[in-house]
Every structure is written in C-alpha cells, then in structure tokens.
N, C-alpha and C positions, 0 to 999 in steps of 0.2 A: 417627404413632401416639401420641406423647406428648400432643399437643393433644387427641386423641380421649379418652384416658384421663382427662385433667383435666376435660373437659366432662362425661364420665360421672360422675366423682366429684362434681362440683358439682351436677349434676341430682339425684343420689341424696340429697345432703345437703339440698337444697331440699325434696324430697319428705318427707324425714324431719322437717325443721323444721316444714313445714306441718302434718304429722300431729300433732306434739307440741303445737303452739300450739292446734290445734283442740280437743284433749282438755282443755285448760285453760279454754276459753271456753264450752263448751256440753256439757250432760249428754248431749244427743242425739248430738253428735259423739263423745263419749267412748264411747258404746255402739257407734257405727259403727266406731271404731278397734278396739275389742275384738273386734267381729264379724269385721273383716278379719283380725285376728291369728289368729282361730280357723281362718280359711281358709288363710292363707299359712303358718302354723307347725305345722299338723298334717299327718298323712299322707293328704292328700286326693288326692295326685297319683299314686296307684297305678293299675295297670292295671284293678283291680277297681272303681274308683270309677265308679258308674253315671252320675253327673252329666256326665261328660266326653263321653258319646256324643251327647246332644242338643246340647251346645255345639259339638262337632265337626261335627255335621250342620248346625247353624246357620251355622257358619263356612264350610262347604262350599257351602251354599246362597248365602251372601253372595258368595263368590267367583264362583259360576256366575251369580248375579244381576248382579254387576258386569260380568262378561264379556258377558252378554246386553245389559245397559244400554249398554255401549260399542259393541256392534254396532248396536243400535237408534239410538243417538245418531249414529254415523257415517252410517247409512242416512238418518236424518232430515236431517242436514246436506247430504248429497249430493242428496236430493230437493229441499230448499229451494234449493240452489245451481242445480240444473237448472231449477227453475221460474223463478227470478229471471233466469237467463241467457236462457231462452226468451222471456220477456216483453220483456226489454231488446232482444234481437235483432229481435223482431217490431216493436216501436215504432220502433227505429232504421231498419229497412228501410222501414216505412211513411212515416217522416219524410223519408227520402232520396228516395222516389218523389215525394212532394209537392214537395219542394224542387226536384227535377229538372223537374217539371211547370211550376213557376213560372218557372224559368230559361228553359225552352223557350218559354213564352208571351211572355216579354220579348224573346227572340231573334227570334221571328216578327215581332213588331211593329217591332223595330229594323231588320229587314232589308227592310221594305217600301220600295219605291223612292221613293214620295211622302214618307215620313218622312225618308229619307236626304237627299232634295233640300232639304226645308224646314229640316232640321237644319243643312246647310251654309250656307244663307242666314242663319240666326240666328247661327251662329258668325261669319260675316263681319260682321254688324251689331255684334256684341259686340266684335270686334277693332277695328273702326273707331271705335266710341264706347264704350269700356269703362266709363266713369263715367255714361253716359246710360241710366238705367233705362227712361225713357219711350220710348226708341227701340225697346227690346224689346217693351214693353207695347203699342205702337201699330203694330207691324209686321204686315204681311199674313202673314208666315211663321208668327207665333205663332197667328194666327187659323186658319190652315190646319192646324197641328198639333192645335189644340184640336178641330177637326172630325174629325181622324183618331182622336183619343183618345176621342171621345164614345161610340163603340160599346163600347169596353172598359169604360168606366165604367158604362154602362147594363146590359150583358149579363153581365159577369164579376164585378161587385160590388167592384171596386177602389176604394179611397178617392180615389186620384188617379193620374194618369200624368204623370211629370215628365221633364225633359231637363236634364242637367248637362253642363257642359264637363268636361274631364279634370282640372280643378283643384277641382271641386266647386261651381262657381257655377251657380245655377239659371237656365236659359235659357228654359224653357217649363214651364207647369203649367196645369191647368184653373182654377186660382185665381190672382188677381193678387198676393196677399201674398208668396209665395215668390220671385217674379220678381226677378232681379238679386242675390239674397242668396247670399253665399259662406260663411256662418257656420253652416250647418246641421250637426247632429251626425252626419254621415255617416262611417262607419268607414273609415279610410284604407286598411285592408287590402282592403276591397271595391273602392274606387276603383283600387287598385293592380292587382287582378285584371282590372278592365275595361281598364285601360291595356295589360295584357298580352294583351287580346283574349279574355278568358274571361268567362262569365256567372257570376253568384253571387247569393246571397240573404243579406242582412245579418241580424245578430242584432236582436232587438227593441230599440228605443230610444225615448226620450220625444220626441214631436213638439213643435216650437215653436209650431205653429199650432193654433188651436182648431178643433174639429169637434164635430158633434152626437153625443151619446151615445144609447143606446137609449131613454132617457127624453125625448129631444129637447132636452136642455140642451147649450149650447155650452161646451166645456171643453178647455183646453190640456193639454199634457204627457201626453197619452194614448199608450199603447204603439203603435209603428209598426214595420213591417218593409219593406224594399225588395228587390224582385226586379230585379236590374240586368243589362243586356246592353249590349255595345258597339255603337254606330252607326258604320259604316265608310264611308270614302270610296270612290271608284272603284278605288283601288289595294288596297282591303281593309284599310287602316290605321285603327285606332280613332280617332275624332275627338270622340266624346261618349259619354255614358252615358244610356241610356233606363231609367227606373225605374218599376216598378209598386208603388204604396203599398198594403200589405196590413195588415189588422187581425189581429194575432197571436192574440188571444183567441178567434178564430173557428176557423180551420182548424189553425193551429199547435198550440194547446193541445188542441183536440179530438182530434187524431191521437195525442198523447202520453197521453191519458186513456182511449183505447179499451180497451187491454189493461192490466189491473192485477190484482194478487193480493189476493184476499179483501176484507175490509171496510176494511182499513187500508193497502192497497197503493196506490202512486201512482208515476207516472213524470213527471219534470220536467227542464227544461233550465236551465243556469246558465252564466255566463261566468267568465273567469279571476279576477275579483274576488269570486266567490261570489254575485253578484246573480242571483236567480231570474228566468229569461226566459220562463217559462210560468206558467199558473195552477195554484195548489195546490188540492188537493181539500179542504183544511182551512181555507178562508178564514174561516168563521164561528168556528172555534176560535181562529184567529190573532187575531181581533178581541178575543176574551176574554183572550188572553194579552198583548195590547198590542203585538203585532208589526206590525199594520197598524191604521190609524185605525178607530174604531168608527162608520163611516158606511155607508149602504146601497150606495153606489157604490164603496167601497174594494175593491181587489183586490190579490192578492199579486204579480202580475207586475210586475217592476222595483221592488217595494217591500219584498221580503223578501230577506235575505241568508242564504246557506247557511253559517251559522257556529254553532259549538257553544256553547250557553249554560251548559254544565257542570252544569245542574240540569234535572230533568224538569218543564218548565213545564206540561205537561198535567195534572200532579198538584197544581198550585197553587203550586209553588215559583217563586221569583223569582230571576233571576240577580243576582250581586253585581258583575259587571264590565260595562262599557259595550260597546255593539255594536262600535264601532271597535276595541276591544281584544281581542275574541274571535277565536280561531283558526278557520280553516275546519274543517268536520267532517272526520272521517277519510276519508270518501269523496271530498269535494271537493278536499282537499289532495292526494290521489293523482291525481285526474282532471286537475287543472290542470298536472300534470307530464307530461301526454300519456300517461297510463297507463290501461289498462283493468284491471278487477279485480272480485272478488267477496269479500264479507266476510259469512260466516255465523256468526261468533263474536259479532257484535253491536257496535254503536257508537251514539253519540247523534246524532240528526239535528238539524235547525235548531230543532225544538221541545224538544230535550233528551230525546226519547223513545228508548229503546233499540230499534234497528231492525237488520235485516239488509238488505243491498243489493248490487246489481251496477251497474257504471258503465262508460262509455267516453267518450273524447274525440274530437270531430270537428275536426281541425285546419284543414280547409279552410273551416269556418264559424266557428272560434274559440269553440266552446261544447262543453259536456259534457252528456251525457244519463245520468240515473240512475233506476233503479227500486228502490224500497224498500218494506219491509213491517215492521210492528211485530213485534219479536222474540217477544212473548207470543203473538201469533196464529200466527206461523210455526211455533212448536214446541208448540202447544197439545196435540196428540195425544201427543207425546213426554213432555210434563210430566205428562199424565194417567197414562201408563204408569209413569212414575217414581214418582209419589205412590202408585200402587197397589202397586208393588213394595215401597216402604219401609213401607207399612202392613202388608203380610203379613210382612215381615221383623221388624217391631216385635212382632207377635203371637208369632213364634217366640222372640224374645228374652225376652218375658215368660214363656213356658213354660220356657225354659232357666233363667231366674232362679229360678222357683219350685222347680225340681229342685235347683238350686244351694243355695238356702236350706234345703231339706229335708236335703241332705247335710251342710251346716254344723251344723245342729241336732244331727244324730246325732254329729258330731265333738265338739261341745260337751259332750254327755252323757259321752263318753269322758274328756274333760278334767276334768269335775266329779268323776269317780271318783278321779282322781289328786289333785285338790285336797283331797278328803276325807282322803287319807293325810296331807297336809301339815297340815291342820287338827288332825288327831290328834296332831301334833307328835311323831311317833315314826318314825324311820327305822332299822329294825334295832336296833342297840345304841346309837343316838344319840337323845337327847331334844332337840327343838328348843325354843329360847327366842325372843327377839325378832329381828325382821329387822334386819340390819345394812346391807345395801346391795343394789343391783340393777344388773346390767350388761347388756352386749349379748347374752350367751348364757344367763345364769342369775341366780338370786337367792341371796343369802348370809344365813344365819341364825347366830346364836350358839347353840351347843349343848354338850352334855356326853356323854361316853361313859358308858354305864350302869355299867360296872365300874371304869374308871380314874378317873372323876370329873374328867377333865382338860377344862378349857375349850377349846373347839374352834370353828373357823369351818367351817360346812358349806355347801358350794355345791351348789345343785340346778339341774339343767338346766331352763330355763323350760318349763313344761308346754305352753305354746302354741307352742314352738319345737322340739318333739320330732320332728324329721325324721331320716332316715337320715344325712344329711350332718352335721346338728348333733350327733347322737350320736357319729359318727365323730370330729368335731373335739373334742368334749368328752372322749372317751376318749384321744385323742392328747395333749391338754393334760395329762391326769393321767399318762399313761405317760412322756412326755418330761420333765415336771417332776419326777416321782418318781425319775428316774435321776440328778438333780442333788443333791448333798449338801453344796454349799458353804454355809458358815454365813450368807452374805449372800443366799442364795436361799430363797424361801418353801418350807417343808417340807410335804410331803403325807403324811398319816397313813393314809388308807384310801380305798377306792373301792367303790361298790356300786350295785345296782339293786333296787328293791322289786318284789314280784310284780305291782303295778299299773303298772309301767313307769316309775317315777320314778328317774332317774339322779342320783347325787350322789357327791361326794367330800369328805373331811374334811381340813382343813389347820390349821396352827398359827394361833392367834388373836393378833393384834397390837394393841398400844395405842400410839398416837402420832399422827403427822401425815405426810402425803405431802409431797414437796418442792415441789410446785406450790402447795399451800395454805401451806406454810412461807414461801415467798418473798412470796406475796400478802399474808400477814398481818404478816410481820416485816421484809420488804424484802430487798435483796441481802445475801449472806453474805460474811464476811471470807475472804480468800484461804486462810488456814490451815485454816479449817473446810471450805471447798470441796474442798481437796486431800484432807482426811481422808475426806470423803464419797465423792469420786470414786474413790479407791483401792479402797474397798469395792465400788462398782458394777463397776469394772473387774475386780476379783477374781471376782465372780459371773459376769460375761460370759466371763472367761477359761476357767473350767471348762466353761461351756455350749458355747463355740466349739470347745474341744478335743474335746468329745463330738459335734461335728457338728450343734449346734443353734444356729440364728439366732433371736434374739428377735423382731425386726422391729417392735417397738412401744416402744422405749426413749423415755421421756418423764418429766418430773417427777412426773406423777400416778401413774406405775407404780413409783416408787421411794419406799419407805416408811421414815420415820425413827422408830425405836422404841428400846427398851432391853432388854438381855438379861443376866441374871445380875449386875445392878448396873453394867453397862457402858452408858453413854448414847451417843447419836448413833450407834446401831447401824443399819446399812442392811439392808433386805430388798427384793430385786428381785421384783416381782409380775408377774402376768398374762402367763403364757406361752401364752395362747390363740391367738396368731397365729404361734407358732414354726414354723420350717421346718427339716426335716431335710435337710442338704446332701448326703446320700449318695444322693439320687435315689430313695428308696423310694417305693412306690405311695402310702402314706398321706400323704406330703408334698404330693401334688398337690392336696390339698383347698384349700390356700391359696397355692399357688405359681404354677403356670402361668397366665399371662394374668390374674393378680390383683394389684391394687395395694393393699397393706395398710400401715397405719401412721397417724400423725397428721401433718397437713400442716405444722405448725410444725417438725417434727423429721424429715421425710422426706428421704432422700438424693436427689441428682439421678438416680442410676441406679434408685432405687426409684420414681421418677416416670416416667422414660423407658422403662426395661426392668425391670419388677417381677419378671420371671421369672429375672433374672440377678443378683439381690442375693446378697451373701455377708456374711461376718462384718464386713467393712469398712463395710457400710451401717449396722450397729449402732454402729460407732465414729463415724460422722458424727453420728448422733443423740446419742451420748455427748458429743461436742463441743458440740452445740446445748444439751444439758442444762447443761453446765458454763458456757456463755455466759449462760444464763438465771440460774443461781445467782449469778454474779458481778455481773451488770448489772441483774437484775430485769426484763429485757426479752428477748423472743425474737430470734433472729438476724434474721429477716425478718418484716415485718408487711404487711398489705394489706387492702383493702376486701373482696376476694373470695378464695376458695380458689384460683381460677385464678391470680390475681395473685401469691399467696404461692408457689405451686408454680413459677411461671415464674421468680421471683426465686431460688429454690433452684437452678434449672437454669442461669440466665444470670448473675445478679449476684454480685459479690464481696462477702463480708460485711464490715461495718465493724469495724475493729479494736477490741478491748475498751477500750483506753485512750482511743480517740476517742469511743466510746459513753459511757463513764463521765465523760469530761472530766478524768481524772486518771490518773497512771501506774499500770500493772499490772506485776507482776513479769514480766520478759521471758521467763523460762523457762516460767511457767504460760501466759502469753499465746501463746507459740510452740506449746505442746502443743494448746491449744484451737483455734487457727487452723489448725494442721496437720490436725486431725481434720475441719475444715470444708472441706478441699480438694475441688474438683469431681471431680478425677480420683482414683479409689480408690487408684491406685498411689502417689500422693503422700501418702497418709495413713499413720499407723502401721499396720503390717500385722497386729498382734494385740493383744488386750487385755492380754496379759502384758507386751508392750512398753510399753503405757501405764502399767501399775503401776510398772514400773521407772523410767520417765521422771518420774512424779509423785514417786517416792521421792527423786529428785535435785533437786527444786524447793527454792528458797531457804526457803520457808515450811513445808516438810514437818515434821511432828512438833511444830509450834508450837501446835497445838490439842490441849490435853492432856485427859485423862480428867476432871480437876478442872474445866476450862473447860466441858466438856460437861455435867457434873453441875450446876454453878452455873447454867448457862443453863436447864436443864430445871426446876430448882427455882424459878427466877424467872418463867419464862414458861408452863410446862406444868401445874404443879400446880393452877392455878386453872381449868383447862379440864376440862370434863366428859368423863370417860373414855368414856361411852356415845356422846357426840356425835362424838368423834374416833377411835372404834375403826375400824380399817381392815382390809380383807381383801384376798385375792388379786384380787377383782373390784371396781373402783371404781364409784361411782354412775354412772348413765347420763349421759353428757355431752350438752350441748346441741349442736344442729347448727350448729357454728361452726368457726372455723379450728382449734380445738384438739380437734375430735372425732376418734375413731378410725375409720379407714375400712377397709372390706373391700369392694371393688368387683370383682366377677367379670366379666371381659370376654369369656368364652368364648362360642362360638356356641350351646352348649347352653342358656345362660341367656338 
C-alpha cells in the first residue's frame, strides 16, 4: 500500500505541475485552468446538478456500447475462426485425396508384372557394372520400361516416369540425361518410406534437368514433385522406387487455390524452412515488392520464404533486415513445431500485411498448409459497426459537454457575485488592503478592524474552492487553532461568513521571514540559535499535542521568524490547515483516514506507509528534519523524484550531522536531532515537552542572547522591505516539487 500511496502522490503532483506551467505559457491555457477550477471547486456535484444526468446517461450508454462491442467482437472472431478452419479443412481434405490418388497410380504401375520383371533386370545390370552408365542406357530392359511408361506419359500428363534403386540412383527414365545419376535432390524421407514399403509424394523441389515451359522455352530448376511407390520382388520385398514426375503448379497449387476467403484469402503450402511450396495468389504484387524477380515467367513457388519482414511491404515500406535474418511468421513458426492452430488476433504474413489465419502440419509429407486472409477484410463489418458506435457516442459527448459548459457558466456567475464582495474590500468589520499571499485553500489580505484599527491578516476561503469539504476543513482549522494560546502559535482573532457566502477568519499579522527562506538566504544557522528556535517550536507543539492536535505539516516554511514586544527571533508556528484531532472525532476524518498529508522532505516513515496511524511522534520526526535543515542547510534526504525521497525516508538511515557538515556538531544536539529521525516512533522522544527539556540541557543552550538576536535583525533585516517579507498563516503556493505540501485522499469515494 505504501508504494500505491507514493505513486498516487507523484501522479497528483505531476498533474498539478503541468497545470501551473501551462498557466504561465499561454493565455488560452490560463483560461482553461480557470475554467476547470470553476468546475472542480464549486458546488457542482450536488444531486440537483442537471448536467450530471446526461453525463451519467452517456457513461451508461458507453458501458452498454462497450458490452455490445465486446459481444460483437467475440462473435466476429468466432465467425472468422470458423471460416478459416472450414476452408483449411476443405483444402487439406482435397489435397490428401489428390495425394492419395497419385500414390495409387504409382502403386498400380509399380505392381505390373512386366515392370517388376524389367526392374529386376536393370538392378542386376547395375549391380554387375555399377560404374557403366552405357550398360543401362543400351539395355533392352530400359527400352522395355520406356515402352511401359509411354502410355502414362501420353494419357496422364506426367513429366516423366523414373525408376530409382533404393539408394536414389536413377535406373530408368524416358530421357537419357538422368540415367545413372545418384545426385538428384530426392528427399531422403521419401526414399525411407519406399524402403519401408510405403507409397508417398514428395514436396516440390527444383529439378536439375531442363524442360519446356508453357512458352516452349527450355528451362532448368523448375518445380517438380514425385509420386513414389515401391517395386517389389517375388517375396514382396521393395527393391526399387518407381516415380511419377508431377508439375506442382498444375494440380497441387490449383487444389489449394480452389477454396479461399474473400479477395485477399489464400491457401498455400510450405516446408520446415519456410519455403513456399505452392503458388501465391499475389505473384504480381510480390514482383513489385521485390520478393521475386520482375520477369514474366517468375513465380512464387520455391522462390518465396514465409518470413516476417517486420514492415508492411504492401504499403511501400521496405524491410531493414536481410531475408536470411528474418524469423518465420507467427503461423509458420508454430506449424513447423508440428502444431495446428488459428490466430484471429492478427499477425504479419510474408508480405508484412496483418492477416488472420489457420494452419496445420502434415508430418507424413513434411509440409504445412495455411489459409490466411487480410485482417482488414476479415473484420470489415465489425470495424464499420465500431466506427458507427463511436460516432454516435461522440455526438452524445458533444451534447453532454454543452450542458456541462452551461452549468459551469452559471456557477461562474455565482462566483462573480462573491468576487464583487472582495473587490469592495469590506468583510463585515474588516477593511481589506493589499493581497499578502495565496495558499492551497485560500487567499490572505492585509486588513484592519474598523473599530480597533489593529493591523490584521485576513484569510479568505478561495471562492473557486468553496465546497462542503473545503468549508468544513476551513472551519476546523479556525476552531482547532483558536483553542491554542501558546505565544509561539499563530493567534486567531475572528471568524465569519458574509451573506454572499465568503468565508474568512482574521489572525495576527507577522513581519519577518520563514525559516526556509532564512536558510536559503543566509545559510545554516549556528547551534546556539538553532536551539533557541527549536525550543520555541517544541513549546508550541507541546501545547498542541496536549490538546490532542497533531500538526502534520511541520516544515521550515511553516515556522515564521518575527519579533514581538522588542523580542527578536520570536517563533510563530503557522498553518494548522492539516491538523488532525487524535480523539477520533468525526471532523478529523476529513484529512485522516486513507489520506497522506505533509511535505515529502519532512514526512515521517509512518506518514508514508500508514497515514491513518500518525500521532504526535510524527510531528517530532518532522521537527528533527527541520533542525537538520537549520544546522546543515540541506534536507535529510534528497532525490530526483518524490517517490525516491519517500522511499529514503522509509528505508535509508540519515547521514549524521557532523558527517554532512564535515565538522563536529555538539554530541547532545546531534543526538536529539538523530533520535527524532528514528524510523521507529518508539525510539523517538515521546513528547514535545521532553524535547524542550532535552534542548535545555544542551551545551549551547542560552548562548544565543536577546542582544545577539537584536544585532542580527538590525544588520540583516532592516534593509528588507516589510511588504515583501510579510508572512501570514498561509504561505504562498508552492511549486509542484519535493517541497510541496501534499493532501492525497486515497478513499474509494474519491
């Protein structure tokens, strides 16, 4: 939970920082920020706000629309998957029928008695004269086999009929060139099946011998397939392989192209290396992409690899990696693992086009079959429905925004009425003068009581933040602070509300400098002065803690250095806006349960991990961090981000003061500061009164005299403009940095 709180804090600060920077760079952005404030800080969230109903209706419609969209999307995916699977099953079934037919024809021819007799004769010749090719070419057995093969070549359209021994050497063919050769690219798996007495059909491969193309041109390396069957002796033992040479671009490719989906669907075969074994329907496109040569007779079979180019080549993009370095497509990578599957989420094909597909692997033939379809075409109807839905939803949003703006305009009119009261610079008995500062909850003006003529600081609740919660917090700040009467605690004089709804309270007006600015401008303070100041802070906290009030935002910026009745270096503890009543009263829940409040540089570990469990000892941790800052001029922990700083408060041990300064520090004072910074609250001083006593016993206590304070003020402060350095209970708005005050509510209601 602590990491969650830190992330929330960090996100809130980033949002705040972005808003503040925008207001400084653009007049239009400034207006937007002001407009948003009117929305978020006024009472627009009441049940009577009319704008909430169309927005609620829009949200409801959005939820219903998303549910319908999910149902339609699931249905579309199921339909596409069923279509792909049906086409794949049909193509595979047709292909297996054709392959079985070719195997049967080869078996019939291999089982003819005349073929078996002549085969045995050729085997005998080859065994007697293995190196004599002419013996085979001029044998009567070869001539007899050629006569037997002639009808198959003429009537069945085969390229050739061949005879191989079981080692792959050609014993017979209708042509002389292959006779006696044993280096043909016959797949060993096919020969192995023949040796086992099985018939098979090889995958397409490049023939070594030239043959005529459809244009009549002789050309080598053309695709070829073999339907092979064993030729057996009298005992039924395989002694040779009879092969029918098939043109794969005729029947093999045609069977795979009969059933396909839409204009972009295709079914093709490929081997374990991703080489395409059938003809692609995109040959002309592949020429433009450079995947096959741009020649009239170029074809994709055996020339295209089913590998992912990682770019959409159909849109003109060009891959940046070579073909050999590309990985198989998602489909091919799965298929070569002997897996069947369907992917309707989409993946890139060999062109880089997003497709959906189904595939299977045929282990008996050593090839895979895939059917694919462009994703855009597969989901065209679904995309049309989705765009229509978002269009209608956009119109509803526009209508809701119009109502929203109308409501905000009405709210702004109400705010203008309250601003008019402030412009009149009269709040009851108080006359307003110049603005002194602005904080997270309100604005502070210099003012005077009409009768007493006493200079006063008047804090007004920001008009744009007048919500029920803000008013409750504002009132609680007044009530709790007014109960405190310690001389080092800011004094509250009055509280009221104008008829127009402007909340305000009056407090004492201070001249001087806060401790944060003091250190930044004049550097670290001497030990005697630090003790003098910390005793006053501890005295103020002691009274507050005894009354059951925890400050929760002790930091140098909330500790003001002023003078009273001729006494200089007089401390006033400010800003009780985040106080928590520890007696569990209902009002305390506004900033207690599930809320992390404070400043990151001064947050206690328990304030980060368990903000609902902080007690007075959390203020003492911050007290120690303030003392550390006054003595060293640096914070206890620093970091690049708020998360880093908070994690250091929780996990890291602070560096000792003497180590940070590089010089000795009084052991008694160092011990007090480091004890306050203990991670475990039980190891810290248990009360502010205990701290006052401990500081009184320090070596340098009472060594900072009233005369020292007076001399310092005369030397350094008289030249400063009183107006520039006037401070009040509410400091100026901090930037969204590690020193910003945080109030992050983590409850489910927010």
